[in-house]
NUMI-18344 format. One record per atom (N, C-alpha, C): residue number from 1; atom name; x, y, z. Coordinates in pm, whole numbers, plus 50000, padded with zeros to 5 digits. Layout:
N
  pos  site      u      v      w
  NUM    CA      X      Y      Z
...
END
This chain:
195
  pos  site      u      v      w
    1     N  50085  49885  49999
    1    CA  50001  50000  50001
    1     C  50090  50124  49999
    2     N  50060  50217  49915
    2    CA  50133  50341  49902
    2     C  50094  50438  50017
    3     N  50191  50492  50085
    3    CA  50168  50590  50189
    3     C  50232  50724  50150
    4     N  50148  50830  50147
    4    CA  50204  50962  50110
    4     C  50275  51020  50233
    5     N  50332  51137  50215
    5    CA  50410  51202  50322
    5     C  50329  51220  50452
    6     N  50205  51263  50439
    6    CA  50123  51283  50561
    6     C  50099  51150  50630
    7     N  50065  51048  50557
    7    CA  50037  50918  50614
    7     C  50164  50857  50679
    8     N  50274  50875  50614
    8    CA  50403  50824  50673
    8     C  50433  50899  50805
    9     N  50408  51027  50807
    9    CA  50430  51106  50929
    9     C  50338  51059  51039
   10     N  50208  51035  51007
   10    CA  50111  50986  51108
   10     C  50156  50850  51160
   11     N  50199  50760  51069
   11    CA  50240  50627  51109
   11     C  50363  50635  51200
   12     N  50459  50721  51168
   12    CA  50578  50736  51251
   12     C  50543  50797  51389
   13     N  50451  50889  51388
   13    CA  50412  50960  51511
   13     C  50324  50876  51604
   14     N  50234  50798  51545
   14    CA  50134  50729  51628
   14     C  50145  50576  51625
   15     N  50230  50523  51538
   15    CA  50245  50375  51524
   15     C  50117  50309  51474
   16     N  50029  50388  51410
   16    CA  49906  50335  51348
   16     C  49889  50404  51210
   17     N  49839  50324  51115
   17    CA  49813  50382  50985
   17     C  49678  50457  50993
   18     N  49648  50537  50890
   18    CA  49519  50606  50886
   18     C  49404  50509  50891
   19     N  49417  50398  50820
   19    CA  49310  50296  50822
   19     C  49291  50238  50960
   20     N  49402  50211  51034
   20    CA  49392  50158  51167
   20     C  49328  50259  51259
   21     N  49365  50388  51246
   21    CA  49302  50492  51329
   21     C  49149  50494  51298
   22     N  49114  50495  51173
   22    CA  48971  50502  51138
   22     C  48889  50392  51198
   23     N  48952  50273  51217
   23    CA  48881  50157  51273
   23     C  48878  50157  51427
   24     N  48962  50241  51492
   24    CA  48962  50242  51637
   24     C  48832  50309  51687
   25     N  48772  50252  51796
   25    CA  48644  50304  51845
   25     C  48654  50434  51930
   26     N  48720  50533  51878
   26    CA  48738  50657  51954
   26     C  48709  50774  51854
   27     N  48622  50872  51891
   27    CA  48593  50982  51798
   27     C  48715  51051  51738
   28     N  48820  51077  51817
   28    CA  48938  51143  51761
   28     C  49007  51058  51656
   29     N  49009  50927  51678
   29    CA  49071  50837  51579
   29     C  48991  50834  51451
   30     N  48856  50834  51464
   30    CA  48769  50831  51350
   30     C  48783  50958  51264
   31     N  48827  51066  51326
   31    CA  48843  51194  51255
   31     C  48977  51205  51184
   32     N  49067  51111  51204
   32    CA  49200  51117  51142
   32     C  49195  51127  50986
   33     N  49123  51041  50918
   33    CA  49127  51050  50771
   33     C  49087  51186  50717
   34     N  48981  51247  50762
   34    CA  48936  51378  50718
   34     C  49038  51483  50748
   35     N  49095  51477  50870
   35    CA  49198  51576  50910
   35     C  49324  51559  50828
   36     N  49359  51440  50796
   36    CA  49478  51416  50713
   36     C  49453  51471  50571
   37     N  49330  51456  50521
   37    CA  49295  51513  50391
   37     C  49307  51666  50391
   38     N  49264  51727  50501
   38    CA  49276  51876  50512
   38     C  49424  51917  50512
   39     N  49507  51842  50582
   39    CA  49648  51875  50585
   39     C  49712  51853  50450
   40     N  49677  51743  50381
   40    CA  49729  51719  50245
   40     C  49695  51833  50152
   41     N  49569  51879  50156
   41    CA  49523  51985  50065
   41     C  49596  52112  50099
   42     N  49608  52148  50226
   42    CA  49678  52270  50268
   42     C  49822  52267  50229
   43     N  49890  52152  50238
   43    CA  50030  52138  50195
   43     C  50039  52158  50047
   44     N  49944  52095  49968
   44    CA  49951  52106  49825
   44     C  49931  52251  49775
   45     N  49837  52319  49838
   45    CA  49810  52459  49799
   45     C  49934  52547  49837
   46     N  49990  52525  49954
   46    CA  50107  52602  49993
   46     C  50225  52572  49905
   47     N  50250  52448  49876
   47    CA  50368  52409  49789
   47     C  50349  52474  49650
   48     N  50228  52469  49597
   48    CA  50204  52531  49465
   48     C  50232  52680  49468
   49     N  50180  52750  49571
   49    CA  50201  52894  49580
   49     C  50346  52929  49599
   50     N  50419  52855  49677
   50    CA  50562  52882  49699
   50     C  50641  52852  49570
   51     N  50603  52749  49503
   51    CA  50671  52711  49377
   51     C  50647  52821  49268
   52     N  50525  52870  49263
   52    CA  50493  52977  49170
   52     C  50576  53103  49201
   53     N  50587  53133  49332
   53    CA  50664  53253  49375
   53     C  50813  53234  49338
   54     N  50864  53115  49359
   54    CA  51002  53088  49329
   54     C  51025  53103  49175
   55     N  50932  53051  49097
   55    CA  50942  53064  48948
   55     C  50935  53212  48909
   56     N  50850  53292  48971
   56    CA  50841  53434  48944
   56     C  50979  53502  48967
   57     N  51046  53462  49077
   57    CA  51178  53521  49106
   57     C  51284  53474  49009
   58     N  51288  53347  48979
   58    CA  51383  53288  48887
   58     C  51372  53352  48749
   59     N  51248  53372  48703
   59    CA  51227  53431  48572
   59     C  51246  53583  48566
   60     N  51263  53643  48686
   60    CA  51280  53787  48688
   60     C  51151  53867  48670
   61     N  51038  53798  48683
   61    CA  50911  53864  48665
   61     C  50884  53969  48778
   62     N  50955  53952  48890
   62    CA  50940  54054  48996
   62     C  51003  54185  48951
   63     N  51101  54183  48859
   63    CA  51163  54307  48811
   63     C  51080  54379  48706
   64     N  50997  54307  48633
   64    CA  50916  54367  48531
   64     C  50774  54397  48572
   65     N  50729  54337  48683
   65    CA  50592  54359  48729
   65     C  50581  54481  48817
   66     N  50465  54499  48871
   66    CA  50440  54615  48959
   66     C  50520  54604  49090
   67     N  50555  54712  49152
   67    CA  50632  54702  49276
   67     C  50559  54633  49390
   68     N  50426  54631  49383
   68    CA  50353  54563  49494
   68     C  50326  54419  49468
   69     N  50372  54368  49354
   69    CA  50344  54227  49319
   69     C  50405  54135  49425
   70     N  50530  54159  49469
   70    CA  50593  54070  49566
   70     C  50515  54071  49698
   71     N  50475  54191  49741
   71    CA  50401  54202  49867
   71     C  50267  54128  49857
   72     N  50198  54139  49744
   72    CA  50071  54072  49724
   72     C  50089  53922  49722
   73     N  50193  53873  49654
   73    CA  50220  53728  49646
   73     C  50255  53675  49782
   74     N  50340  53748  49859
   74    CA  50377  53705  49992
   74     C  50257  53700  50085
   75     N  50168  53797  50068
   75    CA  50047  53798  50148
   75     C  49960  53679  50124
   76     N  49950  53641  49997
   76    CA  49875  53521  49959
   76     C  49939  53398  50017
   77     N  50072  53388  50012
   77    CA  50142  53275  50072
   77     C  50121  53271  50220
   78     N  50120  53385  50283
   78    CA  50098  53397  50427
   78     C  49957  53336  50465
   79     N  49860  53364  50381
   79    CA  49725  53305  50407
   79     C  49728  53154  50392
   80     N  49805  53102  50299
   80    CA  49814  52958  50283
   80     C  49887  52895  50401
   81     N  49987  52970  50452
   81    CA  50060  52916  50570
   81     C  49962  52910  50689
   82     N  49878  53006  50702
   82    CA  49776  53000  50816
   82     C  49685  52882  50800
   83     N  49639  52852  50678
   83    CA  49552  52737  50656
   83     C  49630  52607  50686
   84     N  49753  52603  50646
   84    CA  49836  52484  50674
   84     C  49853  52470  50827
   85     N  49883  52578  50893
   85    CA  49900  52569  51041
   85     C  49775  52524  51112
   86     N  49659  52573  51066
   86    CA  49532  52529  51126
   86     C  49508  52383  51103
   87     N  49538  52330  50983
   87    CA  49520  52189  50954
   87     C  49618  52105  51038
   88     N  49739  52150  51055
   88    CA  49838  52076  51133
   88     C  49803  52078  51279
   89     N  49755  52190  51330
   89    CA  49713  52201  51471
   89     C  49598  52104  51500
   90     N  49502  52100  51406
   90    CA  49389  52008  51422
   90     C  49435  51864  51430
   91     N  49525  51826  51338
   91    CA  49575  51691  51339
   91     C  49656  51660  51464
   92     N  49734  51757  51514
   92    CA  49811  51744  51635
   92     C  49718  51723  51756
   93     N  49603  51796  51752
   93    CA  49505  51780  51858
   93     C  49446  51639  51862
   94     N  49426  51579  51746
   94    CA  49375  51441  51743
   94     C  49481  51343  51789
   95     N  49608  51372  51756
   95    CA  49715  51284  51799
   95     C  49728  51282  51953
   96     N  49714  51400  52012
   96    CA  49729  51408  52159
   96     C  49601  51396  52233
   97     N  49489  51363  52168
   97    CA  49360  51348  52234
   97     C  49371  51243  52346
   98     N  49330  51280  52466
   98    CA  49347  51185  52583
   98     C  49271  51052  52565
   99     N  49152  51055  52512
   99    CA  49079  50930  52493
   99     C  49149  50841  52389
  100     N  49200  50906  52282
  100    CA  49272  50827  52180
  100     C  49397  50768  52233
  101     N  49481  50847  52304
  101    CA  49605  50793  52358
  101     C  49579  50689  52464
  102     N  49472  50702  52546
  102    CA  49443  50600  52646
  102     C  49401  50470  52577
  103     N  49323  50481  52467
  103    CA  49284  50361  52394
  103     C  49404  50288  52334
  104     N  49495  50365  52274
  104    CA  49619  50310  52212
  104     C  49704  50239  52318
  105     N  49712  50302  52435
  105    CA  49794  50246  52540
  105     C  49744  50109  52592
  106     N  49614  50086  52580
  106    CA  49557  49964  52638
  106     C  49507  49866  52531
  107     N  49519  49902  52406
  107    CA  49469  49813  52297
  107     C  49573  49804  52189
  108     N  49618  49687  52156
  108    CA  49714  49672  52051
  108     C  49650  49704  51917
  109     N  49733  49746  51824
  109    CA  49685  49778  51690
  109     C  49622  49661  51622
  110     N  49508  49683  51563
  110    CA  49436  49573  51493
  110     C  49455  49584  51340
  111     N  49495  49479  51276
  111    CA  49508  49487  51131
  111     C  49371  49502  51066
  112     N  49363  49582  50966
  112    CA  49237  49602  50892
  112     C  49260  49582  50744
  113     N  49155  49548  50675
  113    CA  49161  49531  50532
  113     C  49066  49625  50461
  114     N  49102  49663  50343
  114    CA  49013  49751  50266
  114     C  48920  49663  50182
  115     N  48795  49701  50180
  115    CA  48698  49634  50092
  115     C  48654  49743  49990
  116     N  48696  49727  49870
  116    CA  48661  49827  49768
  116     C  48513  49813  49727
  117     N  48452  49932  49709
  117    CA  48311  49935  49673
  117     C  48291  50036  49560
  118     N  48181  50026  49492
  118    CA  48146  50114  49382
  118     C  48013  50184  49411
  119     N  47993  50303  49357
  119    CA  47863  50366  49369
  119     C  47755  50272  49315
  120     N  47646  50261  49390
  120    CA  47538  50169  49355
  120     C  47543  50040  49433
  121     N  47657  50005  49490
  121    CA  47669  49882  49571
  121     C  47596  49899  49703
  122     N  47539  49792  49753
  122    CA  47479  49789  49888
  122     C  47557  49691  49971
  123     N  47604  49735  50081
  123    CA  47691  49648  50170
  123     C  47653  49664  50314
  124     N  47692  49569  50393
  124    CA  47685  49579  50535
  124     C  47817  49642  50582
  125     N  47806  49762  50642
  125    CA  47926  49832  50689
  125     C  47917  49858  50835
  126     N  48026  49876  50902
  126    CA  48026  49915  51042
  126     C  48059  50063  51046
  127     N  47965  50141  51103
  127    CA  47982  50286  51109
  127     C  48097  50319  51205
  128     N  48183  50411  51170
  128    CA  48295  50449  51256
  128     C  48247  50521  51379
  129     N  48336  50534  51476
  129    CA  48303  50603  51601
  129     C  48323  50754  51587
  130     N  48273  50809  51479
  130    CA  48282  50954  51453
  130     C  48191  51023  51559
  131     N  48235  51142  51598
  131    CA  48160  51215  51704
  131     C  48012  51235  51668
  132     N  47984  51269  51544
  132    CA  47842  51288  51501
  132     C  47763  51161  51515
  133     N  47822  51047  51476
  133    CA  47750  50920  51487
  133     C  47735  50878  51632
  134     N  47830  50913  51716
  134    CA  47813  50881  51857
  134     C  47699  50958  51917
  135     N  47683  51085  51877
  135    CA  47573  51167  51922
  135     C  47437  51109  51876
  136     N  47436  51043  51759
  136    CA  47314  50981  51708
  136     C  47292  50839  51760
  137     N  47386  50792  51846
  137    CA  47382  50660  51906
  137     C  47387  50545  51801
  138     N  47459  50567  51693
  138    CA  47472  50463  51593
  138     C  47616  50433  51559
  139     N  47714  50494  51626
  139    CA  47855  50465  51606
  139     C  47883  50321  51643
  140     N  47956  50252  51556
  140    CA  47996  50115  51579
  140     C  47890  50013  51539
  141     N  47779  50059  51491
  141    CA  47672  49962  51448
  141     C  47697  49914  51308
  142     N  47664  49789  51285
  142    CA  47669  49733  51149
  142     C  47536  49773  51086
  143     N  47546  49836  50969
  143    CA  47424  49879  50900
  143     C  47432  49847  50752
  144     N  47321  49822  50692
  144    CA  47313  49801  50550
  144     C  47305  49936  50488
  145     N  47388  49961  50386
  145    CA  47399  50094  50327
  145     C  47425  50085  50177
  146     N  47362  50181  50109
  146    CA  47392  50192  49965
  146     C  47494  50298  49944
  147     N  47600  50266  49868
  147    CA  47707  50360  49843
  147     C  47670  50440  49718
  148     N  47667  50576  49734
  148    CA  47638  50663  49624
  148     C  47766  50735  49590
  149     N  47762  50818  49482
  149    CA  47879  50886  49438
  149     C  47939  50980  49545
  150     N  47853  51049  49613
  150    CA  47899  51149  49712
  150     C  47861  51120  49858
  151     N  47768  51022  49880
  151    CA  47727  50994  50011
  151     C  47688  50848  50025
  152     N  47637  50814  50142
  152    CA  47594  50681  50174
  152     C  47452  50689  50225
  153     N  47366  50605  50176
  153    CA  47227  50603  50222
  153     C  47199  50480  50308
  154     N  47166  50501  50431
  154    CA  47136  50386  50522
  154     C  47003  50324  50485
  155     N  46994  50197  50514
  155    CA  46874  50119  50478
  155     C  46748  50182  50539
  156     N  46652  50222  50456
  156    CA  46529  50284  50509
  156     C  46446  50189  50593
  157     N  46470  50058  50581
  157    CA  46395  49962  50668
  157     C  46444  49976  50811
  158     N  46565  50018  50833
  158    CA  46618  50033  50968
  158     C  46601  50176  51021
  159     N  46597  50274  50933
  159    CA  46589  50413  50971
  159     C  46473  50478  50895
  160     N  46382  50550  50968
  160    CA  46270  50609  50901
  160     C  46313  50725  50809
  161     N  46266  50722  50689
  161    CA  46305  50827  50594
  161     C  46443  50809  50544
  162     N  46483  50881  50442
  162    CA  46618  50867  50391
  162     C  46721  50927  50488
  163     N  46821  50848  50524
  163    CA  46929  50896  50607
  163     C  47055  50885  50522
  164     N  47113  51000  50494
  164    CA  47230  51006  50412
  164     C  47348  51060  50494
  165     N  47462  51001  50475
  165    CA  47582  51045  50543
  165     C  47690  51066  50443
  166     N  47771  51167  50463
  166    CA  47888  51189  50377
  166     C  47979  51064  50386
  167     N  48052  51039  50281
  167    CA  48134  50919  50278
  167     C  48224  50909  50402
  168     N  48300  51014  50437
  168    CA  48388  51009  50549
  168     C  48325  50983  50681
  169     N  48204  51037  50700
  169    CA  48129  51016  50826
  169     C  48088  50867  50834
  170     N  48048  50812  50719
  170    CA  48000  50673  50717
  170     C  48111  50570  50710
  171     N  48233  50617  50706
  171    CA  48346  50519  50700
  171     C  48375  50470  50559
  172     N  48344  50549  50458
  172    CA  48379  50516  50322
  172     C  48485  50617  50281
  173     N  48601  50563  50240
  173    CA  48718  50649  50212
  173     C  48759  50631  50064
  174     N  48837  50721  50018
  174    CA  48885  50715  49880
  174     C  49035  50682  49879
  175     N  49069  50574  49808
  175    CA  49210  50542  49785
  175     C  49259  50636  49680
  176     N  49353  50726  49716
  176    CA  49400  50830  49628
  176     C  49483  50773  49513
  177     N  49548  50660  49529
  177    CA  49628  50603  49427
  177     C  49540  50533  49319
  178     N  49448  50452  49367
  178    CA  49360  50382  49271
  178     C  49231  50458  49236
  179     N  49209  50568  49309
  179    CA  49088  50651  49289
  179     C  48963  50565  49299
  180     N  48957  50486  49405
  180    CA  48844  50396  49431
  180     C  48798  50418  49576
  181     N  48668  50391  49599
  181    CA  48611  50399  49731
  181     C  48633  50266  49806
  182     N  48647  50274  49936
  182    CA  48659  50149  50015
  182     C  48605  50173  50153
  183     N  48574  50064  50225
  183    CA  48547  50069  50365
  183     C  48636  49969  50434
  184     N  48642  49975  50563
  184    CA  48740  49893  50638
  184     C  48668  49783  50717
  185     N  48742  49675  50732
  185    CA  48691  49568  50822
  185     C  48816  49501  50884
  186     N  48799  49447  51001
  186    CA  48913  49374  51060
  186     C  48961  49266  50964
  187     N  49094  49244  50956
  187    CA  49147  49154  50855
  187     C  49106  49013  50879
  188     N  49070  48973  51002
  188    CA  49025  48839  51030
  188     C  48880  48814  51000
  189     N  48803  48920  50966
  189    CA  48663  48906  50941
  189     C  48637  48864  50797
  190     N  48551  48768  50781
  190    CA  48518  48724  50646
  190     C  48432  48828  50575
  191     N  48435  48826  50445
  191    CA  48368  48922  50363
  191     C  48216  48918  50387
  192     N  48158  49038  50409
  192    CA  48016  49044  50429
  192     C  47960  49140  50329
  193     N  47859  49099  50254
  193    CA  47789  49188  50166
  193     C  47649  49138  50140
  194     N  47564  49232  50113
  194    CA  47424  49196  50081
  194     C  47386  49279  49966
  195     N  47308  49223  49880
  195    CA  47259  49293  49760
  195     C  47108  49298  49763
END
């Protein structure tokens, strides 16, 4: 499995992969994938802005442009730095979360496997221990759900009316390398699916 820079940093820092965090029954751990995505995006935007600024200087465009161009570009980069810092602080908060660290200290890491899914598939999934789902008293429950392009619809036989959750809240993640959706299950668990 390919690990990008953010994932490798999280693995070195916490001794758990993003997938292993997502499967841990702690709200802070369930929030790791979304927080890592925010940090990845902030890094990408910052790197692009800094690279463009460097190119501007190398090409001498700062000498032919307006005198305020550098100040404006640096101000824009400063804004991207603030967004990066916010994303990093949020992830650091999850890393040092007392409930998460207490869980890690008393529970060995559990291997997990990815089960790839496609929009239109209906599967039995286990909802992660995301804070929102905990408030709804459905975190950790196995539910039948239809995977849609942008969200997940829980089985209307179990829940009155249509209940839709964003992929990340429902424990459906995107493999950035293969550009495919997946959910997690313990590696010792046999495949479960219903159509």
